[in-house]
C-alpha positions as CSV (number, residue, x, y, z in Angstrom):
1,I,36.5,-23.2,190.9
2,D,38.4,-21.2,193.5
3,M,41.8,-21.1,192.0
4,K,45.0,-21.0,194.1
5,T,48.5,-20.2,193.0
6,A,51.3,-22.5,194.1
7,L,55.3,-22.8,193.9
8,I,57.3,-25.8,193.9
9,V,60.6,-25.7,195.6
10,E,62.6,-28.8,194.5
11,D,66.0,-29.4,193.1
12,Q,65.5,-33.2,191.9
13,P,64.3,-33.2,188.4
14,E,62.3,-36.3,188.7
15,S,60.6,-35.2,192.0
16,L,59.7,-32.0,190.3
17,R,58.2,-33.6,187.2
18,S,56.3,-36.1,189.3
19,L,54.8,-33.6,191.4
20,K,53.9,-31.3,188.6
21,Q,52.1,-34.0,186.7
22,L,50.1,-35.1,189.7
23,L,49.0,-31.5,190.2
24,A,48.1,-31.1,186.5
25,K,46.1,-34.3,186.5
26,H,44.3,-34.3,189.9
27,C,44.4,-30.6,191.2
28,P,42.5,-28.4,188.7
29,D,42.2,-25.6,191.4
30,I,45.9,-25.2,191.7
31,S,47.8,-22.9,189.2
32,L,51.4,-23.5,189.1
33,A,53.0,-19.9,189.1
34,G,56.6,-21.2,189.1
35,E,59.4,-23.6,190.3
36,A,62.8,-23.2,192.0
37,G,65.6,-25.4,192.6
38,N,67.4,-23.4,195.4
39,L,66.6,-21.1,198.2
40,K,67.8,-18.0,196.3
41,K,65.3,-18.6,193.4
42,A,62.5,-19.6,195.8
43,R,62.7,-16.1,197.6
44,E,62.6,-14.4,194.3
45,L,59.6,-16.3,193.2
46,I,57.8,-15.8,196.5
47,D,58.3,-12.1,196.4
48,L,57.1,-12.0,192.8
49,H,54.1,-14.1,192.9
50,Q,52.9,-14.0,196.6
51,P,51.7,-17.7,196.3
52,D,48.9,-19.3,198.4
53,L,50.6,-22.6,198.6
54,V,54.4,-23.8,198.5
55,F,55.5,-27.2,198.1
56,L,59.0,-27.0,199.9
57,D,61.7,-29.5,199.8
58,V,63.5,-29.9,203.3
59,Q,67.0,-30.4,201.7
60,L,68.2,-28.0,198.9
61,P,71.7,-27.3,197.5
62,D,72.2,-24.1,199.1
63,G,70.5,-25.0,202.5
64,C,67.2,-26.3,203.9
65,G,63.6,-25.4,203.5
66,F,63.5,-24.2,207.1
67,Q,66.0,-21.7,206.5
68,L,63.9,-20.1,203.7
69,L,61.0,-19.9,206.1
70,K,63.1,-18.3,208.8
71,E,64.7,-15.6,206.3
72,L,61.2,-14.7,205.1
73,G,59.9,-13.6,208.5
74,K,56.2,-13.2,208.1
75,I,54.7,-16.1,206.2
76,S,51.5,-15.4,204.1
77,F,51.2,-18.8,202.3
78,K,50.5,-22.4,203.3
79,V,53.4,-24.9,203.1
80,I,53.4,-28.7,202.4
81,F,57.0,-30.0,202.8
82,T,58.4,-32.7,200.8
83,T,61.4,-34.9,201.9
84,A,63.0,-38.3,201.2
85,H,64.2,-39.5,204.6
86,D,65.0,-36.8,207.3
87,K,63.3,-38.4,210.3
88,Y,64.2,-35.4,212.7
89,A,62.8,-33.1,210.1
90,L,59.5,-35.0,209.9
91,Q,59.1,-35.2,213.7
92,A,59.4,-31.3,213.8
93,I,57.0,-31.0,211.0
94,K,54.4,-33.3,212.8
95,F,54.8,-31.4,216.1
96,S,53.9,-28.1,214.4
97,A,50.8,-29.3,212.8
98,L,52.0,-28.9,209.4
99,D,51.7,-31.3,206.4
100,Y,54.4,-33.2,204.6
101,L,54.7,-35.5,201.6
102,L,57.4,-38.4,201.5
103,K,59.2,-38.8,198.2
104,P,58.6,-40.4,195.8
105,I,55.3,-38.6,196.2
106,D,52.2,-40.9,196.3
107,R,49.1,-40.0,194.5
108,A,46.6,-40.7,197.4
109,E,49.1,-38.9,199.8
110,L,49.1,-35.8,197.6
111,L,45.3,-35.8,197.4
112,D,44.9,-36.2,201.2
113,A,47.4,-33.4,201.8
114,M,45.5,-31.2,199.2
115,D,42.2,-32.0,200.9
116,K,43.6,-30.7,204.3
117,Y,44.9,-27.7,202.5
118,R,41.5,-26.8,201.2
119,N,39.9,-27.4,204.5
120,S,42.5,-25.4,206.5
121,F,42.5,-22.1,208.1
122,Q,42.6,-18.8,206.5
123,K,45.8,-17.8,204.5
124,N,47.2,-15.6,207.3
125,S,46.9,-18.4,209.8
126,E,49.8,-20.3,208.6
127,E,52.4,-18.3,210.7
128,L,51.6,-19.8,214.0
129,P,52.5,-23.6,213.2
130,I,55.6,-22.4,211.1
131,Q,56.7,-20.3,214.1
132,T,56.3,-23.5,216.2
133,L,58.3,-25.3,213.8
134,L,61.3,-23.0,213.7
135,D,61.3,-22.8,217.5
136,N,61.3,-26.7,217.8
137,L,64.3,-27.0,215.5
138,Q,66.6,-24.9,217.9
139,V,65.4,-25.8,221.5
140,N,66.1,-28.6,223.6
141,Y,63.3,-31.1,224.8
142,A,62.4,-29.1,228.1
143,N,61.2,-26.1,225.8
144,K,59.6,-28.3,223.1
145,K,56.3,-27.1,221.9
146,I,53.5,-28.9,220.1
147,A,50.7,-27.3,217.9
148,I,47.4,-28.9,218.6
149,S,44.7,-28.5,216.0
150,T,41.1,-28.1,217.5
151,F,37.8,-27.4,215.7
152,Y,38.3,-23.5,216.0
153,K,42.1,-22.9,216.7
154,I,45.8,-24.0,216.8
155,H,46.9,-24.2,220.4
156,V,50.7,-23.9,221.1
157,I,51.5,-25.8,224.1
158,K,54.9,-27.0,225.8
159,V,55.3,-30.7,225.8
160,S,56.4,-30.5,229.5
161,D,53.0,-28.9,230.4
162,I,51.1,-32.0,229.1
163,I,50.2,-34.2,232.0
164,H,48.1,-37.0,230.0
165,V,46.1,-37.3,226.8
166,E,42.7,-39.2,226.9
167,S,41.1,-40.8,223.9
168,Q,37.5,-39.7,223.0
169,A,36.3,-41.5,220.0
170,N,38.1,-40.0,217.0
171,Y,39.5,-37.2,219.3
172,S,42.1,-36.8,222.0
173,N,41.8,-34.7,225.1
174,F,45.0,-33.0,226.5
175,H,45.1,-32.6,230.2
176,L,47.5,-29.6,231.1
177,T,49.2,-28.6,234.2
178,D,47.4,-25.3,234.6
179,G,44.2,-27.6,234.9
180,T,42.9,-26.7,231.3
181,E,41.9,-29.3,228.7
182,V,42.4,-29.1,224.9
183,L,40.4,-31.3,222.6
184,S,42.5,-32.3,219.6
185,T,40.8,-33.4,216.2
186,K,43.5,-36.1,215.9
187,T,43.3,-39.5,217.6
188,L,45.0,-41.0,220.4
189,K,47.0,-43.4,218.2
190,E,48.4,-40.3,216.1
191,Q,49.4,-38.5,219.4
192,D,51.2,-41.7,220.7
193,E,53.4,-41.7,217.5
194,L,54.0,-38.0,218.0
195,L,54.8,-38.0,221.6
196,S,56.2,-41.4,222.7
197,P,59.9,-40.3,221.8
198,F,59.5,-37.5,224.5
199,N,58.8,-39.8,227.5
200,F,55.2,-40.5,226.9
201,I,53.8,-44.0,227.7
202,R,50.5,-45.5,226.7
203,I,49.2,-47.2,230.0
204,N,46.0,-48.6,228.5
205,R,43.8,-48.1,225.3
206,P,42.5,-44.6,226.4
207,H,45.4,-43.1,228.1
208,L,48.7,-41.7,227.1
209,V,50.7,-40.4,229.9
210,N,53.7,-38.1,230.5
211,F,56.0,-40.3,232.4
212,N,57.5,-37.0,234.1
213,H,54.1,-36.2,235.6
214,I,53.6,-39.6,237.2
215,V,53.8,-39.2,241.1
216,E,53.0,-42.8,242.2
217,F,51.9,-46.2,241.2
218,D,49.0,-47.4,243.3
219,K,48.8,-51.2,243.5
220,A,45.2,-51.4,244.4
221,D,42.7,-52.9,242.0
222,G,45.2,-53.9,239.4
223,G,47.3,-50.9,239.5
224,Y,46.7,-47.1,238.9
225,A,49.2,-44.4,237.7
226,V,48.6,-41.4,239.9
227,M,49.4,-38.2,238.0
228,A,50.7,-34.8,239.2
229,N,47.1,-33.3,239.0
230,G,45.5,-36.1,241.1
231,D,44.0,-38.1,238.4
232,K,44.4,-41.8,238.9
233,L,44.4,-43.7,235.6
234,P,44.3,-47.6,235.5
235,V,47.2,-49.6,234.1
236,S,46.3,-52.4,231.8
237,H,47.8,-55.9,232.6
238,Y,49.9,-55.8,229.4
239,K,51.5,-52.3,230.3
240,K,52.0,-52.9,234.0
241,K,55.4,-54.5,233.6
242,L,56.7,-51.9,231.3
243,L,55.6,-49.0,233.4
244,L,57.3,-50.7,236.4
245,D,60.4,-51.4,234.8
246,R,60.7,-47.7,233.7
247,L,59.8,-46.6,237.3
248,N,62.3,-48.9,238.9
249,N,65.0,-47.6,236.6
250,L,64.6,-44.1,237.8
């Protein structure tokens, strides 16, 4: 077994006990090096043990988990966030292609997160998504960035540079303002959930478009959204009223 060391940063005794039990029972390749209930102790343990993985609570008595990452600077470990309810934090975490667990932690979700961890990039590649997360927590929408996982890389792209996203089986293809395309390993449904709060609209089954990049609506043949890059994308009968209402309210 390829053993990895982990730290748990968690201030709630019940959540800590539950996670430790689940790891002991279902993750024999994880060696727990320590646990911390606040940021100060977490920093000490990270310096001492140099862990491979940190389970990091978003909300702690002396600050939030994001603050810890900011203060550490260079990140040499993987992070799985744990949180009870912070919707804003979850959106930022998702945008940054990092994993999270909702408390109370479910066994199946933990195992899924651990599978992703084992299949993830090399240890020192974690810094890029975490930097994207920290950037997103302190910028306005215009500068929002998304980390897109492909087969070989993680691409960090400004949301405003995405013209539309197209479904390709279990993947999704990003069409960008500079003419390039990026094939993500996530489905269009996942991208829709991620991007819909940021002025993206699903106009048919295979297309999610950035409303800010629609230049006109062509009424021919049932209707097309003409995008800033010249792409003409058909609008389904069910989505036409929604799109026209949005356009008419500009």
